[in-house]
C-alpha positions as a Markdown table, in Angstrom:
| # | Residue | x | y | z |
|---|---|---|---|---|
| 1 | Met | -117.2 | -137.5 | -119.1 |
| 2 | Thr | -119.3 | -135.8 | -121.7 |
| 3 | Pro | -117.8 | -134.5 | -125.1 |
| 4 | Gln | -117.0 | -130.8 | -125.0 |
| 5 | Ser | -120.0 | -130.0 | -126.9 |
| 6 | Glu | -122.1 | -131.1 | -124.3 |
| 7 | Leu | -120.8 | -129.0 | -121.5 |
| 8 | Arg | -123.5 | -127.3 | -119.4 |
| 9 | Leu | -123.2 | -123.6 | -118.8 |
| 10 | Leu | -123.7 | -123.2 | -115.1 |
| 11 | Pro | -125.7 | -120.3 | -113.6 |
| 12 | Trp | -122.5 | -118.8 | -111.8 |
| 13 | Ser | -119.2 | -117.2 | -113.2 |
| 14 | Gly | -115.7 | -117.9 | -112.0 |
| 15 | Pro | -113.7 | -115.5 | -109.9 |
| 16 | Asp | -112.8 | -113.3 | -113.1 |
| 17 | Gly | -116.4 | -113.2 | -114.3 |
| 18 | Lys | -115.5 | -116.1 | -116.9 |
| 19 | Pro | -118.3 | -118.7 | -117.6 |
| 20 | Cys | -118.3 | -122.0 | -115.7 |
| 21 | Tyr | -119.1 | -125.3 | -117.1 |
| 22 | Leu | -120.0 | -128.6 | -116.1 |
| 23 | Ser | -118.8 | -131.9 | -117.6 |
| 24 | Thr | -120.6 | -134.9 | -116.4 |
| 25 | Asp | -122.5 | -137.9 | -117.5 |
| 26 | Glu | -124.9 | -137.6 | -114.4 |
| 27 | Ser | -127.9 | -135.5 | -115.3 |
| 28 | Gly | -129.0 | -136.0 | -111.9 |
| 29 | Gly | -125.7 | -135.5 | -110.1 |
| 30 | Tyr | -125.1 | -133.2 | -107.2 |
| 31 | Met | -123.7 | -130.2 | -109.2 |
| 32 | Ser | -126.4 | -130.6 | -111.8 |
| 33 | Arg | -129.1 | -130.6 | -109.0 |
| 34 | Leu | -127.5 | -127.5 | -107.5 |
| 35 | Ala | -127.4 | -125.7 | -110.9 |
| 36 | Asp | -131.1 | -126.6 | -111.6 |
| 37 | Ser | -131.8 | -125.1 | -108.0 |
| 38 | Ile | -129.8 | -121.9 | -108.5 |
| 39 | Glu | -131.5 | -121.5 | -111.9 |
| 40 | Ala | -135.0 | -121.9 | -110.4 |
| 41 | Val | -134.2 | -119.1 | -107.7 |
| 42 | Gln | -132.9 | -116.7 | -110.4 |
| 43 | Leu | -135.9 | -117.2 | -112.7 |
| 44 | Gly | -138.3 | -116.6 | -109.6 |
| 45 | Met | -136.3 | -113.7 | -108.4 |
| 46 | Ala | -136.6 | -112.3 | -112.0 |
| 47 | Ala | -140.4 | -112.9 | -112.1 |
| 48 | Asp | -140.8 | -111.0 | -108.6 |
| 49 | Leu | -138.7 | -108.2 | -110.0 |
| 50 | Val | -140.8 | -107.7 | -113.1 |
| 51 | Glu | -143.6 | -107.3 | -110.5 |
| 52 | Gln | -141.6 | -104.7 | -108.6 |
| 53 | Ala | -140.6 | -102.8 | -111.7 |
| 54 | Ser | -144.2 | -102.4 | -112.8 |
| 55 | Glu | -145.1 | -101.0 | -109.5 |
| 56 | Val | -142.1 | -98.5 | -109.6 |
| 57 | Leu | -143.3 | -97.7 | -113.2 |
| 58 | Asp | -146.8 | -97.0 | -112.1 |
| 59 | Asp | -145.8 | -94.9 | -109.1 |
| 60 | Arg | -145.8 | -91.3 | -110.3 |
| 61 | Asp | -143.7 | -90.4 | -107.2 |
| 62 | Ala | -140.9 | -92.5 | -108.2 |
| 63 | Gly | -137.7 | -90.5 | -108.7 |
| 64 | Pro | -134.7 | -91.0 | -110.8 |
| 65 | Asp | -132.7 | -92.8 | -108.2 |
| 66 | Asp | -135.9 | -95.4 | -107.9 |
| 67 | Leu | -135.9 | -95.7 | -111.6 |
| 68 | Arg | -132.1 | -96.2 | -112.0 |
| 69 | Leu | -132.0 | -98.8 | -109.4 |
| 70 | Thr | -134.9 | -100.7 | -110.7 |
| 71 | Leu | -133.1 | -100.6 | -114.0 |
| 72 | Ala | -130.1 | -101.9 | -112.5 |
| 73 | Glu | -131.6 | -104.9 | -110.7 |
| 74 | Leu | -133.6 | -105.7 | -114.2 |
| 75 | Ala | -130.4 | -105.7 | -116.0 |
| 76 | Ala | -128.7 | -108.0 | -113.7 |
| 77 | Ala | -131.9 | -110.3 | -113.5 |
| 78 | Leu | -132.1 | -110.5 | -117.4 |
| 79 | Arg | -128.3 | -111.5 | -117.5 |
| 80 | Asp | -129.3 | -114.4 | -115.2 |
| 81 | Val | -132.2 | -115.3 | -117.3 |
| 82 | Leu | -130.2 | -115.1 | -120.5 |
| 83 | Arg | -127.4 | -117.4 | -119.1 |
| 84 | Val | -130.4 | -119.9 | -118.1 |
| 85 | Ala | -131.8 | -119.7 | -121.3 |
| 86 | Thr | -128.7 | -120.3 | -123.0 |
| 87 | Ser | -127.8 | -123.2 | -120.9 |
| 88 | Arg | -131.3 | -124.9 | -121.2 |
| 89 | Gly | -131.3 | -124.1 | -125.0 |
| 90 | His | -127.9 | -126.0 | -125.4 |
| 91 | Leu | -129.1 | -128.9 | -123.3 |
| 92 | Leu | -132.3 | -129.1 | -125.4 |
| 93 | Ala | -130.3 | -128.9 | -128.6 |
| 94 | Val | -128.0 | -131.7 | -127.3 |
| 95 | Ser | -130.7 | -134.0 | -126.1 |
| 96 | Glu | -133.0 | -133.7 | -129.2 |
| 97 | Pro | -132.5 | -136.5 | -131.8 |
| 98 | His | -131.1 | -135.5 | -135.0 |
| 99 | Ser | -133.2 | -136.4 | -138.1 |
């Protein structure tokens, strides 16, 4: 088991919206691979959403409801991307050798 400072933030939340963490010595274990896969899907969906948002912004006929929906989807995607960045940033900091 890894020390607490090396827990991995997972790309999903618990039932009460609290963060979930993984404690394991296996970087290639089932849960690690599952988290990697979900993170990849989240990042891909965020990239697609940026394209869609650009189209909505370029559409002069887009109404307030279209803009509100796009903004809500962007906010959700940004939360996912920030969670991935936090998790991966922590993993990088833990794996870097200290000078």
